[in-house]
Each structure stands twice: as C-alpha cells, then as structure tokens.
C-alpha positions as CSV (number, residue, x, y, z in Angstrom):
1,X,130.8,117.2,65.7
2,X,131.5,116.7,62.0
3,X,134.3,118.7,60.5
4,X,133.9,120.0,57.0
5,X,136.8,120.2,54.7
6,X,137.1,122.8,52.0
7,X,138.0,120.9,48.8
8,X,138.8,122.9,45.7
9,X,139.2,121.3,42.3
10,X,139.9,122.3,38.8
11,X,140.5,120.7,35.5
12,X,144.2,120.9,34.5
13,X,143.2,120.5,30.9
14,X,140.7,123.3,31.0
15,X,137.1,123.1,29.9
16,X,135.2,123.5,26.6
17,X,132.1,124.4,28.6
18,X,132.4,128.1,29.5
19,X,136.1,127.9,30.6
20,X,139.5,128.1,29.0
21,X,140.1,125.1,26.7
22,X,143.8,124.6,27.5
23,X,144.1,121.3,25.6
24,X,143.8,123.3,22.4
25,X,145.9,126.4,23.5
26,X,148.6,127.3,21.0
27,X,151.3,127.6,23.7
28,X,150.4,124.2,25.1
29,X,150.4,122.7,21.6
30,X,153.8,124.3,20.7
31,X,155.4,122.9,23.9
32,X,153.9,119.5,23.4
33,X,155.3,119.3,19.8
34,X,158.7,120.5,21.0
35,X,158.9,117.9,23.7
36,X,157.2,115.1,21.7
37,X,154.4,114.8,24.3
38,X,150.7,115.2,24.1
39,X,149.0,118.5,25.2
40,X,147.4,116.5,28.0
41,X,150.7,115.2,29.2
42,X,152.2,118.7,29.2
43,X,149.3,120.1,31.2
44,X,149.3,117.3,33.8
45,X,153.1,117.6,34.1
46,X,152.8,121.4,34.5
47,X,150.3,121.0,37.4
48,X,152.5,118.4,39.1
49,X,155.7,120.4,38.6
50,X,154.0,123.5,40.2
51,X,153.1,121.4,43.2
52,X,149.4,120.7,42.5
53,X,147.9,117.4,43.3
54,X,146.6,116.0,40.1
55,X,144.1,113.1,39.5
56,X,143.6,112.8,35.8
57,X,140.4,111.2,34.7
58,X,139.6,109.4,31.5
59,X,137.5,106.6,30.2
60,X,139.8,106.3,27.1
61,X,142.4,103.6,27.6
62,X,144.9,105.4,25.4
63,X,144.6,108.6,27.4
64,X,144.9,106.6,30.7
65,X,148.3,105.3,29.4
66,X,149.4,108.8,28.3
67,X,148.6,110.1,31.8
68,X,150.9,107.6,33.4
69,X,153.8,108.8,31.2
70,X,154.2,112.1,32.9
71,X,157.0,110.9,35.2
72,X,160.7,110.7,34.3
73,X,160.9,114.0,32.6
74,X,160.6,117.7,33.4
75,X,159.3,120.7,31.6
76,X,162.2,123.0,30.8
77,X,162.0,126.2,32.9
78,X,161.2,128.5,29.9
79,X,158.3,126.2,28.9
80,X,157.1,125.9,32.5
81,X,157.1,129.7,32.8
82,X,155.2,130.0,29.4
83,X,152.5,127.7,30.7
84,X,152.3,129.7,34.0
85,X,151.8,132.9,31.9
86,X,148.7,131.6,30.0
87,X,145.9,134.0,31.1
88,X,142.7,132.8,32.8
89,X,144.2,129.7,34.3
C-alpha cells in the first residue's frame, strides 16, 4: 500500500500572477530599507522566523547569494509583527 502525503507549498515572495505581490509591498520595502536588506531577504527571513520551512528558488546567481544571507540576523519583533499583519498572506 502506498501512502500519500499532503504537501502544501506557497511562495514566500508572493506572486505577480493572480496573488499578492509581496516583493513590492510597501511594508516589506520599508522594513528592507530599515534593515539594509532586500525585500526577498526580509520575506524569506520572516517565513523562517515564523517556523515555516523555506526553499527559495532562483536562477539568478545574485539572488541565490542573497538567499543565503538570511542567517545571523533576526527581524525585530515590531517588524516581524508588521509582516504578519499584511493582509492576504
């Protein structure tokens, strides 16, 4: 007997195709500028900090390097909460 697993996935950066485009969200942008990080780094860090398993994907070598730089820092609690309060996540 083969067991089926229920796998759920989502894009931590949002989607430009019919979903919420979080990479261009004003809250994400404000926090990224404040922390001197990219919006992608902020969103990946937010997902990790909330306990979500994250597997960022990119074909762009610069973005791959950015994705690795999400360790060794934390989102301040007020910024983490602001990201949690973005509607339609």
